[in-house]
N, C-alpha and C positions, 0 to 999 in steps of 0.2 A: 501493499498500502504506500502510495505518492501523498507527501504532505498536501499537493495540491487537490490529488481526489479526497483527500480525510477531507479538506476543508469544503468542498465542493458538496458533499452529500451533508456534513451536518450542517453547516455555515447557518440555516434556515431556524432550527431547533436552539440553536445560543442567544443567535439575536431574538428570538421570545422570550426565554429565561433571562436575557439581559430589560427586553422590557415591564418582566413581571417584576424583578429584583432590584432594579434601580426608579421604576417607574416613570420609565421617558415615553414620553404622547402625555403625561397626567401630568406633572408639576409643571408645566410651561404655559398650558392652555388645555380647556377644550376645544374642539369642532365643532361647528353650526352653522352647518349649511358651509358656505364657501367663506362665512368668515371665523377668524380663532378671537376669543375672547381669556382674557388673563381669568384664573381662577386662586381664591382665599387658598393658602395655605394646609387651612380647614377642609374645603369643600378635595384638596388635591388629596389628605391623604384619606379621607371616606373611599374619592371617586376609586385610591389604590387598595384602600378593602377589600372593595367589591372584584375589583380585575384580580385579587390574589383568591376571595370566596370561588369566584364562578371556574378559575381553574384546578380548583382542590383536586377536584380526581383529576387532575392529567399531569400537575406538581413531581409527586410523587416519581414514576416513574423515568420523568426527562431529568429529575435526579440523580437517579439511578444509571439513566444512560450517560447521561452529563462523567461520573464518577469513572466512568469506562472509558469514555474520552479521552478523560486526562492519562487513566492508565498508558493508556494505548500511542498517548504522544509521548511521554515519557518513555517508555518501550523502542518507541520507536527514532530515537532521538532529535526529534521534531523541534523547527525555530522556537529557542528560551519564553522569546514573545508572546507567542503561542498556547506555550504552556503553560505561561504566568497568565495569560487572561484566564485560561479555565481549571486554573487555581483560584484566582477572585472569583470567580463564579460558585466553585464548587464551596471554598466556603459561605460566602453569601448565602448559598440555597438552606447550607448547611443550618446558619445561624437563622433558615426562616423556616426549615420545618421542625426544628427540635427546640426551639427557644419558645417558654414560657407565653402561653395565653393570654391576651390582656384583659384586666378586670372588665367585667358586663354583667348587669342588672341580673341578665337571664342567665348567666350562670350561677352565679348567689343564689337565686330566686332557687333554679334548678337542685345545689345542693342541700338549701333547708329543706324544702319540700317534699324532696324524692331519695338524696343519695344519703341524706344523712339518717329520717325512720329507717330507711331497707336495711343501712347498714348495721343498729344498734337490732331491729327485729332477726336477721339473720343470722344475729350471735347473741341470739336471745338465751341463752342457755348459759352461755359465760355469765350474761349482762346479770341474770335472776341468782347466779352463786355470787358474785363480787356485791349486789345489793345484801342479800342476808347475809353474807358476814359482815359487812358495815352497819348494817343496823341492828345487828338482829348481835354485835357486840357495843353498841351506843345503847339497847336498851338495856342489855346485863348490866354493861359496868354502871348504866346512872340506877338503876337497882335496887346493888351493891352498895354504892353509897348514901341511897338514903334510906338503907337500913341501915348501915353501918359510916357515919359519917364521918370517924376516927379518919377511915380506907383512902377519905380525899386527898386528904397528902403521900400517901404514897406512890397516886397517881399525876400531881398539879402539884409544884412548888408553891411555896407558902405565897411565894410575893405575887404569884399569878394568881393565884386564888383569892388573894388583897386586891387586883388591879379588877377582877369579876364583880366586886362585891363591891366594892366603888360603881363600876360602871352602871351595873344593873339597878342600885337602889334608887328608889325613887327622890329619895331624901339629899340627894347627893347635891352640888349647885348646880351642875355641869348638866341635870340631869331637861329640865324644862328654861333651860335657856338657847333661844332660839338660834340657828348659826345661818349664817348668810351663804351668799353660793359660793362666793372665790372660796371658803374650809369647805362646801360640800364638795365643790372640783375639786380641791386637793385631796378629803379622804377618797372622792371616786378613782385618781390617784394610785394613792393610797391600797387600794383595797386591789385594784387590778393585780400592783404589784404580788401582794401576798397571797388571791388566792390562786394567780397561773402559776409559781412558786410554787406552789402545796401540789399541784397540779402536776409540773413538768416530776417532779422529784418523784411522784406520785410512779411518772409512763417511764417514767427513764431504769425505777426501780425491776424493772419488765425488762431489763437486761439480762438481771442473775437469773437466770431460771424460770421470771416467772414472779420468781419468789420476796426478789424486792417490793415488786408492788402489790401483793395482799398481805405484807407487811408492814405498806406501811398507810393501807387503807383502813388494815386493824388500829393501828396507830390512832388515827386521825376516829373513826369509831369511838373506839375505847375514850382519850381524848375529851370527845363531844359527850361522853355519854357521861362523863364524870363531872367536863364542866353544867355540863342543865343537871344532876342531883346535888352538888353544893349548891347551885342557884337555887334551887328549892328548898333545900336543908334551911337557907338564910330569909326564905319566906318574900325572895323579888322575882318566883313565876310568872309572874302577869307581865313586869316589864320585858320581860327577859324573853319571852316567847312572843309576843306582841312587836320585839324589834326581830327573832332569828324568824318568824313564819313568814314575813314578803318573801325575802330572797333564797331561802332556803331549797324553797324546789330547783331554782336552777343549779346554787353551788352544790350542794349536796348531791345530786342528779350526772354535774359536770367529774365530782374527784372521782365517784365510781365508774365512772367511761374512761376517767384515765387509767383508772386501775387494770379493769377493762383493756384496754390496749397495750397498755405496757402486756398484763397476762399474755395476748395473744401474741408477742411478739419471743417472750422468755419462754412460751410453748413451742413455739417453731424452730427452736434452737433444735432441742427433742424431739420431737415427734415430728419424723419429715416425709411418713410417707414416698420414701424410695425418692425425695429428692437432693443436691447437697446441698448442706448449710444456708451460702445465697439465694440458693434459688426458695428456699422453704422462707424465709427470713420475707423476702420480696412479695413473698403470696400474702406472706399474713402482713406484709405492710399495706396492702390492698383491701381491705377491711382495717386494719387499723391506723391509717389514715384519715378515710373520712370521721371517724370516733374521735381522736383526739382531736381535727381541727372540729368536728360540733361543741365539743366540752369546753374549747376556747371559746367560743362565741356566747354557750352559755355560762365560763364565767365572763365577760365580759356586762351580761345583762346585767349578772347579780351581782358585781357591782354595780351598776346604774342605776338597781334596785333599791339597794342600801346603801347609798351614797345619799338618794336623793328620794327616798321612800322610806324606808325602814328607820331613820334619823329624824322624822316627822311626830314626837312625843305630845306634840300638840294637836294628833289629828285623836277621834276619837279609837279608843281603841278596839271596839267591834269593826269599827270599819277595815283595822290595818288585818285583824281578823279574818275576813271576808274576803279580802285579798286576796291573803296568802293561801284558803284552799282554795280560788278560783283560782291562784298559779298552778300551781298541783293540778288540780283537775285538767285545767289546759294543757300542762308537761304527761300526763299521760294520756290522753285522748290524741296528742302529738305521735306520741311514738306508737300508739296504738292505730292508728288509723293514716296517717298522713306517707302520700304516694303508696296507699294502698292500693288505687281503686286508678291509678292516672299508669294502666297499663304496665307493660315489662321493662322494667328501671334494673340496669343491673346494680349487685352489691358487691363487687371484685372491686372498687376503687372508688372515687371520687375526680373529676375534671378539677384543673388547677385551675383557680383563682384572681 
C-alpha cells in the first residue's frame, strides 16, 4: 500500500472526524440559504452537541478505524506529518468517547427516580441485614442504658454525655434563642462535613472484607441508642426526639446504605463466582456506586433539614413530629415504588452525572 492510495481511500472519513471533533462549519457560522450569519458561542455549542448526538452510532466504529489507520501509517513509515495528524485525531476522539458526561437535569432525575431506588431494591437482602443490625443494636443499647443508667459511661465519655444534656435541656440558655440565617448556613456546612465523614468511613471500611463497614454500622447504632437512652433518663426525650425526627429518615437510611455499599465491595473480594479479583470488584462496584451516590445525596438533604428545620425549636413539637413521620413515610414509599413502573431499568450501575 502506498501513502497516496492510503490517503485517497481514507481522506473523506478523516475529514468527517475532523468536522465532528473540532466543530468545523459550526463555530464560524451557520448557513441559511445563500447567506451566512454568525452565531453566538452558546448556539455553536448546542449545534455541536446536536451534531455529536446525530452521529453517536457512527462515531465508535469510525474511531476504531482511525486507530487502525494510525497503526497502518506507523508500520509503513508514512510521512510524519500524516502520522501526527492521525495521532491528534485519535487523542481528540479518545477524549470525546471516554470523557465524563456533562451534568443534565434528565440524567440526574433518571438517577433519582429510577436507578437509585432500583439498585436498593435489587439488593434488598443486604439492605435488610444492615437495617436490622443498625436499629437492632440501637434499640438494644437504648433499653440497656435506660434500665442501667450507669452503663452509659461505658459507651459514651462523660464530657460527651454532658454535652448531650446541655444540647437537649429545654432550660439551656441557647435552646429558645433563635438562630440567624448565617448561623444556619454555617451549621449546614458542618452537618454535611460530619455526615459525609461518617458515611465515608463506613463505606471505606468495606475494603476490610466487608467487616469494617459492619463494624462502623454497629458502632453508630450502639452510640445512637446509648445517647437516646441517656437523654430519656435525663427527661429530655421530648426535645431530643422532636429534633432528630425531622432528618433521621434521610440521615440514618444513608448511613445504612453506605455500610451496605461497603459490605458489597468487601464481599466481592472473597465471593468472586469464578471472576478475577479486579473483575469481581468492578461488577460489585456497578451496584455499590449508585448506592453510595444516593446515600451522599440523602446526607445533603438531611443536613439541610437539620440546619434549617430541626433546629427551629419555636415551631410546635406536634408539627415537627408530623413532618418527621411524613418524611419516614415518603422515604419508605420512595424505595418501594420509585422506578418500579417505568419499564426495565438496569440495576448494574448508574450513569455518570
